[in-house]
C-alpha positions in Angstrom: 100.0 98.7 73.9 102.4 102.3 74.9 104.9 101.7 77.5 105.8 104.0 79.5 106.2 105.2 83.8 106.3 106.9 85.9 109.0 110.1 87.0 110.8 111.3 89.3 107.8 113.8 89.6 105.2 111.2 89.9 104.1 112.1 86.6 102.6 109.1 84.3 104.8 109.8 81.1 104.3 107.5 78.7 105.1 108.2 75.0 103.8 109.6 71.1 104.5 109.2 68.3 104.1 112.5 65.3 103.7 112.1 61.7 105.4 115.2 59.9 105.2 116.7 56.5 107.6 114.0 55.5 106.6 111.0 56.9 109.2 110.9 59.9 108.6 110.0 63.3 108.7 112.1 66.1 108.4 111.0 69.7 107.8 113.1 72.3 107.3 111.7 76.5 104.9 113.6 77.1 102.2 113.4 80.8 98.9 111.9 81.5 96.6 114.9 82.1 92.9 113.7 83.3 92.4 117.2 83.7 92.3 118.1 79.8 89.8 117.0 77.9 91.8 117.1 74.9 93.8 115.1 72.8 97.7 116.2 72.7 99.4 119.8 73.6 102.3 120.6 72.5 104.8 123.7 72.4 105.3 126.0 69.9 108.6 124.5 68.5 107.8 121.1 68.2 105.1 122.3 66.0 107.3 123.8 64.0 110.0 121.1 63.9 107.5 118.9 62.4 105.0 121.3 60.2 101.8 121.3 61.6 99.0 122.0 59.5 97.7 125.1 61.3 93.7 124.0 62.2 90.7 125.6 63.5 91.7 127.7 67.3 90.5 125.0 71.1 89.2 126.2 74.0 90.0 124.7 77.3 88.9 124.4 79.7 91.1 125.5 82.6 91.4 123.7 86.5 90.2 126.9 87.5 87.3 126.7 85.6 87.8 129.6 83.5 88.4 128.7 79.2 91.1 130.1 77.2 91.8 129.9 73.3 94.7 128.0 72.4 96.3 127.7 68.8 95.5 124.5 67.5 97.0 122.3 64.5 96.3 119.4 62.9 98.4 116.4 63.2 99.0 112.2 62.4 100.1 110.3 65.4 101.2 106.9 65.4 98.6 105.1 68.3 98.5 101.1 69.6 100.4 100.4 65.7 97.4 102.6 64.3 97.3 105.5 62.5 95.5 108.6 63.9 94.7 111.8 63.0 95.6 114.1 66.0 94.6 117.7 67.1 97.5 118.9 69.2 96.8 122.3 71.0 99.6 124.7 71.7 100.4 125.7 75.0 104.4 126.3 76.5 105.6 123.3 78.5 105.9 119.8 78.8 104.3 117.8 76.0 100.7 116.5 77.9 98.2 114.0 76.5 94.2 114.5 77.7 91.1 112.2 78.0 90.6 112.7 74.1 93.6 111.0 73.0 93.1 108.2 75.7 89.2 107.3 75.5 88.9 103.4 75.3 91.8 102.9 76.1 93.3 101.2 79.7 95.2 102.9 81.6 97.1 101.6 84.0 99.7 102.6 86.4 102.0 101.0 88.9 101.7 103.8 91.8 105.8 102.9 93.2 108.5 105.0 92.1 109.7 104.8 88.2 106.8 102.6 88.4 105.4 101.0 84.8 102.2 102.8 83.1 100.9 101.0 80.0 97.9 102.8 77.7 96.2 99.6 76.6 92.3 98.2 74.4 90.0 98.1 76.4 89.5 94.4 77.7 86.3 92.9 75.5 82.2 93.4 76.5 83.7 96.8 77.5 82.5 100.1 75.8 82.8 103.4 76.3 
């Protein structure tokens, strides 16, 4: 189970753990963005810090319907106790967790000031 909270801006924030080339774990707080169908975004300074390998560019559909191309990288994340590959898209601003990473998970949020946010496995018998 992953535990986060709702911040002062009413964003759902969850921690993300990414491994660098030397297997060191780096923690980032990321905002859940249900409009982003990718997995994870990070600013370039974090990508350089953890030395992610370059990948193929990623086409991302923006909120206004326009598609833009962003640089993307290969990474390894710790997700619910397991190592998994992750595509990290380079963007400016706050790290974002998208639907691609949350797929096949149960996301719950207590919609109150500083309410709890959890990401866990789907209940038995439920599949995406």
